[in-house]
N, C-alpha and C positions, 0 to 999 in steps of 0.2 A: 522505603516504598514497597508496598505489597501489591502483587498482581495476581489476579484470579488464576488458581491452578498452578502457579509457578513458584510456590514457596520452598519447594524441595530441590531446587536446582543447585548445581555447583557454583562456586564463587565466580569463576570466569564468565559463565553464562549470565549470572545476575548482573555482573559488572557491565557486560555488553548491553544488556537490556536497559540498564539504568542510563546509558548514554542516549538511547532512543526514546525512552519514556521518561518524562520529566517528573520532578518530585510530587507534582499534583496527581500523578498516575495517568496523565493524558499525553497525547502525541499528535503531531501534524507532519506527515510525510509528504514529500513532493516527488511524484513519479514522473520520470522523463524517459521511460524504457519503451515507449510506444513504437519507436523505429525498428525494433527487433522483428516485428511482423508487418508493420505498416509502411516501412521505408521513411522517406522524408516527410513526416507528418507536418501539417500546417502549423506554423509558429515554432516548430522544432527543427527547421532546416539548419539552423545554427544553434544547437541547444545550449552551448556554453554562454553565448551572448544573451539568449532568452532568459536564462535563470539567474544571471549575475545579480540583478537587483532583488531577487526573490529569496536567495539562499539564507539571508540573515533572519528570515521569518520561519524557516523550516527546522524541524527537529531531526529529520532524516531525509536522505536523497535516495530514491529507488532508481537504479540506473544499470545499464549493461557495462561489461568491462571495456567494450570498444569505445563507447561514448565517454566513459570515465577517463580512459587514457588519452583520448584525442581532444577532449573538450573541457575537462574540468582541471583547474590548477591543483597541483599536489599539496598546496598549503591550505586547501579547503578544510575548514574546521567542522563541517557538518558530517555526522556519522553516515556511512554508506551502507545501504541495503543493496546487495549485488544481485541483479536478475541473472539466474543461472540456467533457466530453461529456454528452449527455443527450437528452431528448425523450420517449421512451415511458415509460409507467408499468408497475408490476408487473402490472396487469390487461391490458396490451397486449403488443406484441412487443418485448421488452427489447432485442433485438439491432438494432433499427432506429434506432440513435442518430445524432446529428449532433454536430458541434462547435458548442457553444452560447455560448462565451465568446470575446471578441475578444482579440487580443494586447495591445491598448491597455488593456483592463481588467486583464489579467494583470500588466502593468507598473504600472498605477495602484494595484493592491492590493499591490504589492511582493512578489509570490509568488516563492519560490525555485525552484520547479519547477511543472510541470503534469502532470496525469494524465488518461488516458482509457482506455476499454475497447475491446477487439477481440473479435469473436465468430467465431472460426474454425470452419468446418464448418457454418455456418448459412446460411439464405437470404440473409442480408445480409453474408456474409463479405467480399466484394470491397469493399463500401461501407465497412465499419468499418476494414478494413486500409488502404484508400486514405485514409480520414480520418486515420489515424495518420501516414501519410506526409506528408499535407498539413500536419498539426500540426507535425511535425518541420521541414518547410520553413519554416513561419511562425516558429518559435521559434529556429531555429539562428542567424539573423543577430543575435539579441539575447543569445545565450549562455545560453538557458534550457533546462535538460534536461527531457526528456519521459519520464514513467513510463508504460509500457503495462500494462494489467491484462488478463490472459487470462481474460475472463469466460466463463461457461458458461450464463448465463441460468437457465432452469428444468431444463436437462438435466444433472442432477448426475452421471449415470453416465459423463460424459466426463472425470471427474477421475482419469485414469490416466496413467502416465508417457508412454505413446506419444502421447496427445493433447496433454498439457500440454507435452511436449517439442517437439512440432510447433508449437504456438501460441507458445511462448516464443521459439523460434528465429525464427519469422516476425516477431515483434515486434522483435527485435534487428536483423534484416536490414533492416527498414524504418526504422531509426534511433532506436529507443528506447534511452535510456541506462541505464535500470533496468527490469526486468520484475517485476511482481507476479503470482505464480501460486500455485495451491493446492498444499499438501503432498499427497504420494501415496506409495504403495509404490514403491520404486526411485527415490526422489527424486533421487539422485545422477545418474541418467541425464538428467533434465530439466536440472539445473545444468550438467553437463558438455557438453551440446549447445547451451548458450546462451552466446554470446561476450561478454555483458555481465552485470553483477551481477543476482542474483535475490533478491527478498525474498518471504517466505512470506505468503500471504493467510490470513486467519483462517477463513473459511468459516462453516458453520452453528455454532450454539452447542453446545458439548460438554456431556456429562453431568457430568463431574468435573474438578477442577483438574488432577489427574495426567494425564488424557487430553490436556489442553492442553500441559502441561509436556513430556510425552513426545514429541509430534509436533514441537514447536518445537525441542527439544534435538536430535532426530534430524535435522531439516531443517538445522540449523546445522552439525552434524557432517558432513553430506553436501554442504556447500558454499554454502548460502545466506548472504548477508551480514547478514540481519536479518529483521524481522517487520513486517507491516502488519495489525494485528489490532484489531477493534473490539468485536463483540458478546460475545466471551468475556471482555471486560474490563468495559465499561460496563453490560452486562446482568447482571453478577455481583453478588451482594449485598455483596461486599467488593472493589470495583473497584480501589481504591488498592493493596491488598495484592496483587492480581493483577498490577498494573503493576510493583510492586517485584520480585516473584518472576520475572516474565518478563524484566525488565531484567537481573536477575542471570544468567540464561541467556545473553542476548544479549551483554552486556558483560563478564561475569566467568567465562563458560564454566561456570556452575554446572550440576550434574547435576539431573535431575528431582527427585531426593530432596532435594538441597540447596535447590532452588527451593521445594519444599513446606515446608521448614523456614522459609525466608524468609517465605512466605505465612502460616504459622501465627503467627509472631511479629508480623507486620505487622497482622494482623486483630484483635489483642487491644485 
């Protein structure tokens, strides 16, 4: 398996990435890290129970160390991407994050990868991007890949190709091996300007299933290697059916219409 911009990595780094990204070069990550700044998010009040029927459809689980230890069984076979940034809550300044998890705990928890947010264009831009560089420096000797999340905090109007392309490129330039960013119009410009693989972030909950299927399919056609989507799955009344349908897009190149058929059959 070859991944854009990642051919010259050490064996250990490639091995870990191969656990997250499947042989077709695609991946579907399930994020449940929302509580680190939102508290008991709707449908994640008991995250272990919420995701129990969903894990078999996921290629990776994006989670904090607290939830991992408290809610996920140690015999879980899904690779873990450990959220290692945090600090402020949704009622504070989200962009004022720190690295809150040590490399010793990352290794102790057998995480396959780590993830953190950067807040480009905010008051804390330099701090968050520098934290990303520090995290890469810490993880590189252990062969642990870093996923950067191009967060926008409360400023949703920043979700355009110009901004997301800027943030994604900066994340890659500072050593991220995968970049998680939002889908937008002209998404191909974001992907083309980023020298490492891009996965699509889910963003706010959509009104319909087809809205989700359409943006995921278009994002994949425009160069994303996969998806990191939570609320549009586990807040849906048929979460397992959504996972099956989205997995069909990611790993079988199903059209939005075909994915809708998978969804309808699965929810029965």
